[in-house]
C-alpha positions, 0 to 999 in steps of 0.5 A: 432149219425147216422152221428157217424156211417156214419162216422165210416163207411166212415172211414172203406170203405177208409181205405179198398180200401187203404188196397186193393189198398196196396196190389195189385200187379205189373201187376194187374189191378182192377175196381172201382167196384171190389174194392168197392165189396171186400172192402165190399161196392158193388155198390160204385164204384164212391165212389172209384173213388172219394177217388182216385180222392182226393190222393196227387199227390206223393202217393206210393199208386198205384192208376194207377192200378184201371181202369173202368169197361171196363177195359179202363183208365177212364181219358179223352184220351190225358189228363195229367193225362191220359198219367200219367197211361198209363205210368204207366201200361205199365211199368208194362206189359200193352199194351194200344190201345186208352183207352183199356188195354190188357196185354202182355201175352194175 
């Protein structure tokens, strides 16, 4: 029975994370922790990261708008994933210096 509650809670968490991400706007960036908190699961930043890691490559969800608490890209600088995220963020008005994000209007 306890497992059912856990599965229901995880299903709810997953749907909330995906909904928040789906509703994010171009030019907006959220941290893993902010998404977890908005989903009603403060302290679940790592689980947000794990969910996003499992998304298919062709997903329509704007996963690229999620960065770490320091407003940096979490992928290793120079990796394929880093360049994919950097390119998508730059297309939405972000300037990336190293892995740190700065909006062009700032």
